[in-house]
C-alpha positions in Angstrom: -25.4 70.4 -16.8 -22.3 72.8 -17.8 -21.7 72.4 -13.6 -22.3 68.8 -13.0 -19.1 68.0 -15.6 -17.2 71.1 -13.8 -18.3 69.8 -10.0 -17.1 65.4 -11.4 -14.6 65.5 -14.4 -12.0 67.0 -11.9 -12.2 64.4 -9.4 -12.7 61.9 -12.1 -8.9 63.2 -13.7 -7.8 62.8 -10.9 -8.3 59.2 -10.5 -7.8 58.3 -13.6 -3.9 60.3 -13.1 -4.0 58.4 -10.1 -4.3 54.7 -11.4 -2.5 55.2 -14.1 0.6 56.9 -12.5 0.9 54.1 -9.7 3.4 51.1 -11.3 5.2 48.7 -9.7 9.0 49.8 -8.9 9.9 46.9 -11.4 8.3 43.6 -13.3 11.1 41.8 -11.3 8.7 41.9 -8.3 5.8 39.6 -10.3 5.0 37.5 -6.9 2.6 40.7 -5.7 2.8 44.5 -4.7 5.6 45.5 -3.3 5.0 46.9 0.4 3.9 50.6 1.7 5.1 51.7 4.6 2.7 53.7 6.0 -0.1 51.5 7.2 1.2 48.1 6.6 -0.2 45.9 9.7 3.1 44.4 9.5 4.8 47.2 10.4 2.7 48.2 13.1 2.3 45.2 14.4 6.6 45.4 15.1 8.7 46.3 17.9 11.7 46.1 19.2 10.9 43.7 22.1 14.1 42.6 23.9 14.4 37.9 24.0 15.1 35.5 26.4 18.7 35.5 26.5 19.3 32.4 24.4 20.5 28.8 25.6 24.3 28.2 24.0 23.5 25.4 21.3 25.6 24.5 18.5 24.4 25.0 15.1 26.6 23.3 12.8 26.6 24.6 9.3 23.1 23.4 6.9 23.5 20.3 4.6 22.7 21.9 0.8 23.7 22.2 -2.3 24.7 25.3 -3.5 26.6 27.1 -5.3 29.1 28.5 -3.5 29.4 32.8 -4.0 31.8 33.7 -7.0 32.7 36.6 -9.0 32.3 35.7 -12.9 34.5 37.5 -16.1 31.5 39.6 -16.7 32.0 41.6 -13.2 28.7 39.9 -11.8 28.9 37.5 -8.8 26.7 34.0 -8.6 26.0 31.1 -6.3 24.0 31.0 -2.8 24.9 30.2 0.8 23.3 27.1 2.7 21.0 29.3 5.8 19.2 27.4 8.2 16.3 29.1 6.0 17.1 28.0 3.3 19.4 29.2 0.6 20.0 32.5 0.6 21.3 34.4 -2.9 24.2 36.5 -3.0 24.3 39.1 -4.1 27.4 41.7 -4.1 27.6 45.6 -4.1 30.5 45.9 -6.6 28.7 43.4 -8.9 28.3 45.1 -12.8 24.9 44.6 -13.3 24.2 47.3 -10.6 27.6 48.5 -9.4 26.9 52.1 -10.7 23.3 52.8 -10.0 23.5 56.1 -8.6 20.6 56.2 -5.6 18.6 59.1 -5.5 20.1 60.1 -8.5 23.7 60.5 -6.8 25.3 57.8 -4.7 26.4 54.4 -6.6 25.4 51.5 -4.7 28.5 49.9 -5.1 30.4 52.8 -2.0 26.5 53.8 -0.6 24.6 50.8 -1.0 25.3 47.9 1.6 20.9 48.3 3.4 19.4 47.3 0.2 22.3 45.0 -1.2 21.2 42.9 2.2 17.9 43.5 2.7 17.9 42.1 -1.4 19.1 39.5 -0.4 17.0 38.0 2.3 13.7 39.6 0.6 15.2 37.5 -2.7 15.7 34.2 -1.0 12.6 34.1 1.7 9.7 35.7 0.5 7.5 35.1 -2.9 9.3 39.0 -4.5 11.5 39.0 -6.1 14.5 41.1 -6.0 17.1 43.1 -6.6 20.0 45.8 -5.1 18.5 48.1 -7.9 14.5 47.4 -6.7 15.5 47.7 -3.4 17.4 51.2 -3.8 14.2 51.9 -5.1 11.8 51.1 -2.9 13.6 52.1 -0.2 14.3 55.5 -1.3 10.6 55.8 -2.4 9.7 54.6 1.8 12.2 58.1 2.8 15.0 55.3 4.1 17.7 57.0 1.9 19.7 59.3 3.1 21.3 61.0 0.7 25.9 61.1 1.0 25.1 58.4 3.6 23.2 55.4 2.0 20.1 54.2 4.7 19.2 54.7 7.4 19.7 51.9 10.1 15.6 51.8 10.8 15.5 50.2 6.6 16.7 46.7 7.3 14.9 45.8 10.3 11.8 47.2 9.4 12.3 46.9 5.8 12.1 42.5 6.8 9.6 43.4 8.4 7.4 44.7 6.3 8.3 42.2 3.3 6.0 40.0 6.1 9.8 38.7 7.4 9.8 38.1 11.3 12.2 40.5 13.0 13.3 40.2 16.8 15.6 42.7 18.3 18.3 41.1 20.3 18.8 42.9 23.2 20.8 40.6 24.5 24.6 40.1 26.5 26.8 40.6 23.3 28.8 36.9 23.9 29.9 34.7 21.8 27.4 31.8 23.6 24.4 34.8 22.6 25.3 35.6 19.8 25.3 31.7 18.4 22.4 30.7 20.4 20.1 33.4 18.8 20.2 31.8 15.4 18.0 29.3 16.8 17.1 26.8 14.1 15.6 29.3 11.8 16.9 31.9 11.8 19.7 34.4 10.7 21.2 37.9 12.3 21.3 40.8 10.6 24.1 42.9 12.6 25.2 46.8 12.0 28.3 46.6 11.9 30.7 49.9 13.1 34.1 50.5 12.0 37.4 47.8 11.7 37.4 45.5 8.8 33.9 46.1 7.6 33.5 49.3 8.0 35.0 53.0 9.2 31.4 54.1 9.6 28.7 51.8 9.6 27.7 48.6 7.3 25.3 45.5 7.1 26.0 42.4 6.9 24.8 38.9 8.0 25.6 36.1 10.3 23.7 32.9 8.3 25.6 30.1 11.1 28.6 28.7 12.7 31.0 26.3 12.5 32.1 23.2 14.8 34.3 25.1 16.2 32.2 28.4 17.3 33.0 30.4 14.4 30.6 33.0 12.1 29.4 32.5 8.8 28.8 35.8 7.7 27.4 37.6 4.2 29.1 41.0 3.2 27.1 42.8 0.5 30.7 44.3 0.1 33.0 41.7 0.3 32.9 37.9 -1.4 36.5 36.8 1.1 35.2 38.2 3.7 32.3 36.2 2.9 34.1 33.0 2.4 36.0 32.5 5.1 34.6 31.7 8.9 35.0 35.3 11.4 36.3 35.2 15.4 32.9 36.8 16.8 34.6 38.3 20.1 36.0 40.5 16.9 32.2 40.7 15.6 30.3 41.5 18.7 33.7 44.6 19.5 32.5 45.9 16.2 29.1 45.4 16.1 27.7 49.1 16.1 26.1 49.4 19.7 24.2 51.6 21.1 22.5 51.2 18.2 18.7 53.0 17.5 15.6 50.2 16.4 16.6 47.5 18.2 20.1 47.1 17.5 23.0 46.1 16.6 21.6 42.8 16.4 18.1 41.4 14.7 16.9 37.8 14.6 15.6 37.1 11.3 12.8 34.4 9.9 9.3 33.5 9.1 6.2 33.2 10.6 4.8 29.9 11.6 2.1 29.5 8.4 -0.4 28.6 11.0 0.5 32.2 12.7 -2.5 33.6 10.3 
């Protein structure tokens, strides 16, 4: 009997501890458990495959009744941006609720959090997960997307969005204003990795949510409300996009999978 207990108690204890320790990162994530990176079929299916050069098409802003993003007196941000995928809840790295959160225990989101903030906006708005930039930073660190002293690795946004069940397509095309606007399609937004220029001195993620009737781009900048509220010349965006870029960048088209796609 003693021998049987010795052989079986330790494995049972390890199983029990593993079950106790497996807890969600945040109570905010109520829809379902967060996706795991290893063995996830969505990520295995994701590959940056070239898209055909899209036909230039006008993409007028959606007619959607949303409150525009604004900075509130308490230092938090509120509001949303109309997109062809629906209303995009706006998050800002400098929000008083998480600006001083130390990613990896050392890097404040206000300075290093563009990746988790951009990812959280899209996931929170277009999936069943309710997340904040803090939630996404913790998830990114757990899954190897956090680079100490630098922020996020560049594959965080394309792979992260795919892991959360969104369709991510690499737009391997000639970067022209017509192609960039055409890549938005009828049900997409774009995620872009920017290089030095108006948005960053190094690397920075932004979203492109649409285009105006006169061909200017509507962007969402997780670090600047001012940048978010004004249109941008697509030639400037193209000039400052970080190109060449790994992981199928610097432009990724993001959309939902069709409901009948299985």
